[in-house]
C-alpha positions as CSV (number, residue, x, y, z in Angstrom):
1,X,0.0,0.0,0.0
2,X,1.3,3.4,-0.9
3,X,1.3,5.5,2.3
4,X,0.7,8.8,0.4
5,X,-2.4,7.8,-1.4
6,X,-5.9,8.8,-0.2
7,X,-9.4,9.8,-1.2
8,X,-11.4,12.3,0.8
9,X,-15.0,13.6,0.4
10,X,-15.9,17.1,1.6
11,X,-19.7,17.7,1.7
12,X,-19.4,20.8,3.9
13,X,-20.5,23.0,0.9
14,X,-23.4,20.8,-0.2
15,X,-24.9,20.7,-2.9
16,X,-21.2,20.9,-3.9
17,X,-19.1,17.9,-3.1
18,X,-15.3,18.1,-3.3
19,X,-13.5,14.9,-3.8
20,X,-9.7,14.9,-3.5
21,X,-7.6,12.0,-4.8
22,X,-3.9,11.9,-3.7
23,X,-1.5,9.5,-5.3
24,X,-2.5,6.2,-7.0
25,X,-5.3,4.7,-5.0
26,X,-5.0,1.1,-3.7
27,X,-7.7,-1.3,-5.0
28,X,-9.5,-0.9,-1.6
29,X,-9.3,2.9,-1.7
30,X,-10.7,2.9,-5.2
31,X,-13.6,0.6,-4.3
32,X,-14.3,2.9,-1.3
33,X,-14.4,5.9,-3.7
34,X,-16.9,4.1,-6.0
35,X,-19.0,2.8,-3.0
36,X,-19.2,6.3,-1.5
37,X,-20.2,7.9,-4.8
38,X,-22.8,5.2,-5.3
39,X,-24.3,5.8,-1.9
40,X,-24.5,9.5,-2.6
41,X,-26.3,8.9,-5.9
42,X,-28.8,6.6,-4.2
43,X,-29.8,9.4,-1.7
44,X,-31.2,11.1,-4.8
45,X,-30.2,14.6,-3.6
46,X,-29.1,16.6,-6.5
47,X,-25.5,17.7,-6.3
48,X,-22.5,18.7,-8.3
49,X,-19.0,17.1,-7.8
50,X,-15.6,18.7,-8.1
51,X,-13.0,16.1,-8.3
52,X,-9.5,17.4,-7.5
53,X,-6.9,15.2,-9.3
54,X,-4.1,17.8,-9.0
55,X,-2.2,15.6,-6.6
56,X,-3.6,12.3,-8.0
57,X,-1.6,9.5,-9.4
58,X,-2.1,7.7,-12.6
59,X,-5.0,5.2,-12.2
60,X,-4.1,1.6,-13.0
61,X,-5.6,0.0,-16.1
62,X,-7.9,-2.1,-13.8
63,X,-9.1,1.2,-12.2
64,X,-9.8,2.8,-15.6
65,X,-11.7,-0.3,-16.7
66,X,-13.6,-0.4,-13.4
67,X,-14.6,3.2,-13.8
68,X,-16.0,2.6,-17.2
69,X,-18.1,-0.4,-15.9
70,X,-19.2,1.7,-12.9
71,X,-20.3,4.5,-15.2
72,X,-22.3,2.1,-17.4
73,X,-24.0,0.6,-14.4
74,X,-24.9,4.0,-12.9
75,X,-25.5,6.2,-16.0
76,X,-29.2,6.7,-15.4
77,X,-28.8,7.5,-11.7
78,X,-26.0,10.0,-12.5
79,X,-28.2,11.7,-15.1
80,X,-31.0,11.9,-12.6
81,X,-29.0,13.1,-9.6
82,X,-25.8,14.9,-10.7
83,X,-26.0,18.6,-11.8
84,X,-22.5,18.2,-13.4
85,X,-18.9,17.4,-12.7
86,X,-15.8,19.5,-12.6
87,X,-12.3,18.0,-12.6
88,X,-9.2,19.8,-11.4
89,X,-6.3,18.4,-13.4
90,X,-2.8,19.9,-13.7
91,X,-1.0,16.8,-15.2
92,X,-1.2,16.2,-18.9
93,X,-0.9,12.4,-18.3
94,X,-3.8,12.4,-15.8
95,X,-5.8,14.5,-18.3
96,X,-5.1,11.9,-21.0
97,X,-6.2,9.1,-18.6
98,X,-9.4,10.9,-17.8
99,X,-10.0,11.6,-21.5
100,X,-9.4,7.9,-22.3
101,X,-12.1,6.9,-19.8
102,X,-14.5,9.5,-21.2
103,X,-13.8,8.3,-24.7
104,X,-14.9,4.8,-23.7
105,X,-17.9,6.0,-21.7
106,X,-18.9,9.6,-22.1
107,X,-20.2,11.3,-19.0
108,X,-24.0,11.6,-19.0
109,X,-23.8,15.0,-17.3
110,X,-22.2,18.4,-18.1
111,X,-18.6,18.6,-17.1
112,X,-15.6,20.8,-17.3
113,X,-11.8,20.2,-16.8
114,X,-9.8,23.0,-15.3
115,X,-6.4,23.5,-13.7
116,X,-7.7,25.4,-10.6
117,X,-10.2,24.6,-7.9
118,X,-11.5,28.1,-7.9
119,X,-12.3,28.0,-11.6
120,X,-14.1,24.6,-11.1
121,X,-16.1,26.0,-8.2
122,X,-17.0,29.0,-10.4
123,X,-18.4,26.8,-13.1
124,X,-20.1,24.6,-10.5
125,X,-21.8,27.6,-8.8
126,X,-23.2,28.7,-12.2
127,X,-24.7,25.2,-12.7
128,X,-26.1,25.2,-9.2
129,X,-27.7,28.6,-9.8
130,X,-29.2,27.4,-13.1
131,X,-31.0,24.8,-11.0
132,X,-32.7,27.5,-8.9
133,X,-30.3,27.2,-6.0
134,X,-29.2,30.9,-6.0
135,X,-28.4,31.2,-2.3
136,X,-26.1,28.1,-2.4
137,X,-24.4,29.5,-5.5
138,X,-23.8,32.8,-3.9
139,X,-22.5,31.2,-0.8
140,X,-19.9,29.2,-2.8
141,X,-18.8,32.3,-4.7
142,X,-18.4,34.2,-1.5
143,X,-16.4,31.4,0.1
144,X,-14.1,31.2,-2.9
145,X,-13.9,35.0,-3.6
146,X,-15.5,34.5,-7.0
147,X,-17.2,37.5,-8.6
148,X,-20.7,36.8,-9.7
149,X,-20.4,38.7,-13.0
150,X,-17.9,36.1,-14.4
151,X,-20.3,33.2,-14.1
152,X,-23.7,34.8,-14.1
């Protein structure tokens, strides 16, 4: 097991969830990531996810294949529950890996790939506001110091 690998879920800004992946996850950590995401979808509370891969490692071929299968299995539920997904990626190789998964199984929800969390949250706040959750969007913009005029 790699001691510097981890996955964390931050729901403190709900309906925005921030997921941070550090290093290459172990098989157990990766299954925990998928199980936690599945449990969130099954709650059927609409939300938007920002996945920060800026410190993430390259997923294994098995993890990429598992992600495609998981997306196929949960496509309808994702479409029903998720308002969108934003990815924070700074590595060209990680970006290529994410693109490969999306090529095999396109995301069923709007998404964006950025190099900064603030930009991802700005996009997310606009999506959240489009769903009629203006106060939640304003709170996010305030917390991140994002001007409303850029994303309104």
